[in-house]
C-alpha positions in Angstrom: 13.2 35.9 36.8 12.1 32.2 36.0 14.6 29.9 35.3 14.8 28.2 32.1 13.3 24.6 31.7 15.8 22.2 31.9 16.1 19.9 28.9 15.6 16.1 29.1 18.7 14.4 29.6 19.2 11.6 27.0 22.0 10.0 28.3 25.3 9.1 26.7 25.5 8.5 23.0 24.6 4.7 22.3 25.8 3.3 18.8 22.5 3.5 16.6 20.4 5.6 19.1 20.2 8.3 16.4 18.9 5.9 14.1 16.4 4.3 16.6 15.5 7.7 17.7 14.5 8.7 13.9 12.7 5.5 13.6 10.5 6.4 16.6 9.4 9.7 15.2 8.6 7.9 12.1 6.4 5.6 14.1 4.8 8.2 16.3 3.8 10.2 13.1 2.0 6.9 11.4 0.3 5.1 14.6 -0.3 8.1 16.8 -1.0 11.2 14.4 -2.4 8.9 11.4 -0.3 10.2 8.8 0.6 8.0 5.7 3.8 6.1 5.9 5.1 6.8 2.5 4.5 10.5 3.2 6.0 10.2 6.6 9.3 8.5 5.0 9.4 11.3 2.4 9.1 14.2 5.0 11.5 12.6 7.2 14.1 12.4 4.7 14.5 16.2 4.8 14.0 16.3 8.7 15.1 13.5 11.2 16.6 11.2 8.6 18.7 13.9 6.8 21.1 14.3 9.8 22.2 10.7 9.7 24.8 8.6 7.8 23.5 6.4 4.9 23.7 3.3 7.2 21.8 4.9 10.0 19.1 6.3 7.4 18.7 2.8 6.0 18.5 1.3 9.7 15.7 3.8 10.5 13.6 3.3 7.5 14.0 -0.4 7.9 12.9 -0.3 11.7 9.9 2.4 10.8 8.6 -0.1 8.1 8.8 -3.2 10.1 7.1 -1.7 13.0 4.2 -0.3 10.8 4.0 -3.6 9.2 3.8 -5.8 12.3 1.9 -3.4 14.5 -0.7 -5.6 15.4 1.6 -8.6 16.3 3.9 -6.0 18.5 1.0 -4.8 20.3 -0.4 -8.3 21.1 3.0 -9.2 22.2 3.6 -6.0 24.6 0.3 -6.7 26.0 1.3 -10.2 27.2 4.2 -8.4 29.1 2.1 -5.5 30.6 0.0 -5.7 33.4 -2.3 -2.8 32.3 -2.3 -0.9 28.9 0.0 2.2 28.8 -2.3 5.2 29.0 -3.4 7.2 26.0 -1.2 10.1 26.7 1.8 8.1 26.9 2.4 8.0 22.7 6.0 8.7 22.9 6.2 5.9 25.4 4.3 3.5 23.2 6.4 4.4 20.1 9.5 3.5 21.9 8.2 0.1 22.9 7.0 -0.5 19.8 10.4 0.0 17.8 12.1 -1.8 20.4 9.8 -4.7 20.1 10.0 -4.7 16.4 14.0 -5.1 16.4 13.8 -7.7 19.3 11.0 -9.8 17.6 11.2 -9.6 13.9 14.7 -7.9 13.2 16.8 -10.1 15.2 19.1 -6.7 16.1 21.3 -6.7 19.0 19.0 -7.1 21.6 21.1 -5.1 24.3 21.1 -2.1 21.6 17.2 -2.2 21.5 16.7 -2.2 25.2 19.7 0.6 26.2 18.3 3.0 23.5 14.9 2.4 24.7 15.7 3.4 28.4 18.0 6.1 27.2 15.3 7.5 25.0 12.7 7.4 28.1 15.1 8.7 31.0 14.7 12.4 32.3 12.7 14.7 34.0 9.7 14.7 31.0 6.4 12.9 31.1 8.3 9.8 29.9 10.9 9.8 32.6 8.8 7.5 34.8 8.4 4.8 32.2 12.2 4.1 32.0 12.3 1.4 34.5 8.8 -0.1 32.9 10.5 -0.2 29.3 13.5 -2.0 30.7 11.7 -4.7 32.5 9.0 -5.1 29.7 11.7 -5.4 26.9 14.2 -7.9 28.8 11.3 -10.1 29.6 10.3 -9.7 25.7 13.7 -11.0 24.8 13.4 -13.8 27.4 9.9 -15.1 26.1 10.5 -14.0 22.6 10.1 -17.6 21.1 7.1 -18.5 23.0 5.3 -15.4 22.1 6.1 -15.8 18.4 4.8 -19.6 18.6 1.5 -18.3 20.3 0.9 -15.3 18.0 -2.5 -15.5 16.4 -2.9 -15.0 12.8 -5.3 -12.3 13.3 -3.5 -10.1 15.7 -2.0 -8.2 12.9 -5.1 -7.3 11.4 -7.7 -4.8 13.1 -10.8 -6.9 14.5 -13.8 -5.2 12.4 -11.4 -6.0 9.1 -10.6 -9.5 10.2 -14.4 -10.4 10.8 -15.3 -9.0 7.2 -12.7 -11.2 5.4 -14.0 -14.4 7.7 -17.4 -13.6 6.5 -16.8 -13.0 2.9 -13.6 -15.1 2.4 -13.9 -17.9 4.9 -11.5 -18.3 7.9 -8.8 -20.3 6.0 -8.6 -17.5 3.2 -8.9 -14.6 5.9 -5.8 -16.1 7.7 -3.9 -16.7 4.4 -4.4 -13.0 3.7 -3.3 -11.9 7.2 -0.2 -14.0 6.8 0.8 -12.3 3.4 0.5 -9.1 5.0 3.5 -9.9 7.3 5.9 -10.4 4.6 7.9 -7.8 2.7 6.9 -7.5 -0.8 8.7 -7.7 -3.9 9.2 -5.0 -6.7 6.9 -5.4 -9.7 7.5 -3.3 -12.7 5.8 -2.5 -15.9 7.5 -1.6 -19.1 7.3 1.1 -21.2 8.5 -1.0 -24.3 6.8 -4.5 -24.5 9.7 -6.0 -25.8 12.0 -4.6 -23.2 14.5 -6.9 -21.9 14.2 -8.3 -18.3 16.3 -6.8 -15.9 18.8 -9.3 -14.3 17.4 -11.4 -11.6 13.9 -10.4 -12.6 11.2 -13.0 -13.2 8.4 -12.5 -16.0 4.9 -11.9 -15.1 2.1 -12.6 -17.2 1.2 -9.1 -17.5 4.2 -8.4 -19.4 5.8 -6.8 -16.3 8.7 -8.1 -14.0 9.2 -8.9 -10.2 12.5 -7.9 -9.1 14.0 -8.2 -5.6 13.3 -5.1 -3.5 15.9 -2.5 -3.6 16.5 1.1 -4.2 14.4 1.8 -7.2 16.3 4.6 -8.9 19.3 2.4 -8.7 17.8 -0.4 -10.7 18.9 -1.1 -14.5 16.7 0.8 -16.8 14.8 3.2 -14.4 17.0 6.4 -15.4 16.1 5.6 -18.8 12.5 5.7 -18.4 12.4 2.2 -19.3 9.8 1.0 -16.6 7.8 2.1 -13.8 6.9 0.4 -10.4 3.4 -1.1 -10.4 2.3 -4.1 -8.5 1.1 -7.2 -10.6 -2.4 -7.2 -9.7 -2.6 -3.1 -10.6 -1.3 -4.2 -14.1 -4.3 -6.6 -14.6 -7.5 -4.2 -15.3 -5.6 -2.6 -18.1 -5.1 -6.0 -20.1 -9.0 -6.3 -20.1 -9.1 -3.6 -22.7 -7.2 -6.1 -25.3 -5.7 -4.2 -28.1 -5.9 -0.2 -27.6 -3.5 0.6 -30.4 -4.9 3.9 -32.0 -7.8 3.8 -29.6 -9.2 6.6 -27.7 -8.9 6.1 -23.7 -9.8 8.0 -20.6 -8.3 7.1 -17.3 -10.9 9.0 -15.0 -8.8 9.0 -12.0 -5.3 8.7 -13.2 -3.0 9.1 -10.3 -0.5 7.7 -9.5 -0.1 7.0 -13.1 0.7 3.4 -13.7 -2.6 2.5 -15.7 -2.2 5.8 -17.8 1.1 4.7 -18.9 0.2 0.9 -19.5 -2.6 2.5 -22.1 0.1 4.8 -23.7 2.6 2.2 -23.9 -0.2 -0.1 -25.6 -0.6 2.6 -28.3 -3.8 4.1 -26.9 -4.4 8.1 -27.1 -5.1 8.5 -23.3 -6.7 11.6 -21.5 -5.4 11.2 -17.9 -7.9 13.1 -15.7 -6.9 13.8 -12.2 -8.5 16.1 -9.3 -5.3 16.8 -7.3 -2.7 19.0 -9.3 0.3 18.1 -7.7 -0.6 14.4 -8.5 -1.3 15.6 -11.9 2.0 17.1 -12.3 3.7 13.8 -11.0 1.8 11.7 -13.8 3.6 14.3 -16.2 6.8 13.9 -14.8 6.5 10.0 -15.1 5.2 10.2 -18.4 8.3 12.5 -19.4 10.6 9.8 -17.9 9.2 7.1 -19.4 9.0 9.1 -22.9 5.4 8.4 -23.1 4.1 12.1 -22.8 3.1 12.4 -26.5 0.8 9.8 -26.3 -1.2 11.4 -23.3 -2.9 14.6 -22.2 -3.1 15.2 -18.4 -6.2 17.2 -17.2 -6.7 18.3 -13.9 -10.4 18.0 -13.2 -13.2 16.1 -11.4 -14.0 12.7 -12.8 -17.7 13.3 -11.8 -17.4 16.1 -14.6 -15.8 14.0 -17.3 -17.2 15.1 -20.6 -16.7 13.5 -24.3 -16.8 9.8 -25.5 -14.0 7.5 -25.7 -13.3 3.7 -26.9 -11.9 2.7 -23.6 -12.8 4.2 -20.3 -10.8 3.2 -17.2 -12.3 4.0 -13.8 -9.7 2.9 -11.2 -12.1 4.3 -8.6 -10.9 5.7 -5.1 -11.4 3.2 -2.6 -10.6 2.0 0.9 -7.4 0.5 -0.6 -7.3 -2.4 1.7 -6.1 -4.7 -1.1 -2.6 -2.6 -0.7 -1.9 -3.4 2.9 1.0 -5.5 1.8 2.8 -2.4 0.4 1.0 0.1 2.5 0.6 -1.6 5.9 -0.6 1.8 7.6 -3.8 1.7 5.5 -5.0 -1.3 8.0 -5.4 1.1 10.8 -6.6 4.1 9.0 -9.9 3.1 7.6 -13.2 2.3 9.3 -16.5 0.4 7.8 -17.9 3.8 7.5 -15.3 4.6 5.2 -16.2 1.8 2.9 -19.7 2.8 2.8 -19.2 6.2 1.7 -16.6 5.3 -0.9 -18.9 2.8 -2.3 -21.4 5.5 -2.8 -18.8 7.5 -4.4 -18.1 4.8 -6.8 -21.4 4.3 -8.0 -21.7 8.1 -8.8 -18.4 7.6 -10.8 -19.9 4.6 -12.7 -22.9 6.5 -13.8 -20.6 9.5 -15.3 -18.1 6.7 -16.5 -21.1 5.2 -18.6 -21.8 8.4 -20.3 -18.1 8.7 -21.5 -18.1 5.2 -23.3 -18.5 5.4 -26.9 -21.0 2.8 -28.4 -19.3 -0.7 -28.8 -16.6 0.9 -26.2 -15.3 -0.8 -23.2 -15.4 0.4 -19.6 -13.1 -1.2 -17.0 -13.9 -0.7 -13.4 -11.3 -1.7 -10.7 -10.6 -0.8 -7.2 -7.6 -2.1 -5.0 -10.1 -3.0 -2.2 -11.0 -6.5 -0.7 -14.2 -5.2 0.5 -17.2 -6.7 -1.6 -19.1 -3.4 -1.2 -16.3 -1.8 -3.4 -16.3 -4.3 -5.9 -18.7 -7.5 -6.5 -21.9 -5.6 -4.9 -21.4 -3.2 -8.0 -22.3 -5.8 -10.6 -26.1 -5.8 -9.8 -26.0 -2.1 -9.6 -24.8 -1.8 -13.0 -27.2 -4.1 -14.4 -30.2 -2.2 -12.8 -29.1 1.2 -13.2 -27.0 1.2 -16.1 -28.6 -1.0 -18.7 -26.8 0.5 -21.6 -23.8 -1.5 -20.0 -23.5 -5.2 -20.3 -20.9 -7.1 -18.2 -18.3 -8.9 -20.5 -17.2 -11.9 -18.7 -13.3 -12.1 -18.0 -12.5 -15.5 -20.0 -9.1 -14.7 -21.7 -5.7 -13.1 -20.8 -3.7 -13.0 -17.9 -6.6 -11.9 -15.8 -8.5 -15.2 -16.7 -6.7 -17.0 -13.9 -8.4 -14.7 -11.5 -12.0 -14.8 -13.0 -14.9 -15.2 -10.2 -18.1 -17.2 -11.2 -20.0 -13.7 -12.0 -17.4 -12.9 -14.8 -15.3 -10.3 -13.0 -11.6 -10.6 -11.6 -10.5 -10.6 -8.3 -7.1 -10.9 -6.4 -6.2 -11.5 -2.9 -2.7 -11.1 -1.3 -2.8 -14.8 -0.6 -2.7 -15.8 -4.4 0.3 -16.9 -6.2 1.0 -15.7 -9.9 0.3 -18.1 -12.5 3.3 -19.8 -14.4 5.5 -18.6 -11.6 6.3 -19.6 -7.9 5.8 -16.2 -6.8 3.5 -15.4 -3.9 1.9 -12.0 -3.2 -0.5 -9.9 -4.8 -2.4 -6.6 -4.0 -6.2 -7.4 -3.4 -7.9 -5.8 -6.8 -11.2 -6.1 -8.3 -12.0 -5.4 -11.8 -15.0 -6.0 -14.2 -15.3 -5.0 -17.9 -18.6 -3.8 -19.6 -19.3 -3.3 -23.1 -21.4 -0.1 -24.1 -24.3 -1.2 -26.2 
């Protein structure tokens, strides 16, 4: 009879070990298995995090988020400590080193705890057992050389090389560096209001869009959330809807509606909205948010393909599927999950959607095209396409309203993470492109 396999020994219990082990799971799923961070955190709440105290859950989430946000910086620092790269099969070892380095470099947690837990997690007879000594040496050296490493850290280290070179080519080295620096900072919490005359929550700063920026925190615990007074939406993401101007009583189509923030903006401004969403689960979530914000009576949520959208509307919003490189402040895993091939493929889809959107705009109506991408193929490059392929549409330059502060020479709107919000001292926006067209 074959003896049962021996379980790996994890050593004596160390304070905070469970939280750091859960963080390692989060990082492995995101960085090695290429799962989206938001989805991993949501699933972990019912798995590895569910067994932890509230304090340890918060610690695990914080370590996981910081590790993913500073992944490139962490890998650069670890590379200075290693004589040669870790083998590709050493995914667990890489995750342990990353979460430990995140604590040492950027969280200033107790250094000894980060090292001790890393060694304990790697000890044993399994595939990682031979790496415990390496981890101990690397992390202790990291502690000794921390200040020098951080002083020498290149600004581009935290950005995949292919993206960095694109941004330098399009925006210039100085702006590319400012974008990369903005991605290192934890973003604030931007909200939009269901009631345009809603009171500003305590500690909030009013935004030109009519929304507000709050300190980051547990969303459901913030004043007004349970009552449906607001929803989370980045300040830049609030701008495209403002390009429609007054939509009270107008018919509106949101062609790619999830997650629903712009649908709710249109409804809150008095439009009668058809929200079209391909994914049934995401459409259901839009419905839930509309019910929470008491805007459901103004919106018809429909599951369907935007490429088959029918009817004509006074206002059509095409917030098209895109590479989402503009959202890396809030979704740092995006940086490592996209490729140049994705951008080309998505730009092709966007042109097809623009053709369909043009058919849905009533004569004299307005089309707003938007993407949360910083890549010109998904934004500025569509302007000459529309001019040539869709002569029934004419570009209506952005000259008024909160979006005018971000107007481009061509008459569109462009925001970048490095920009500040006019009228405030607040830094940080998602990267967005938007253009407004009138139907002849």
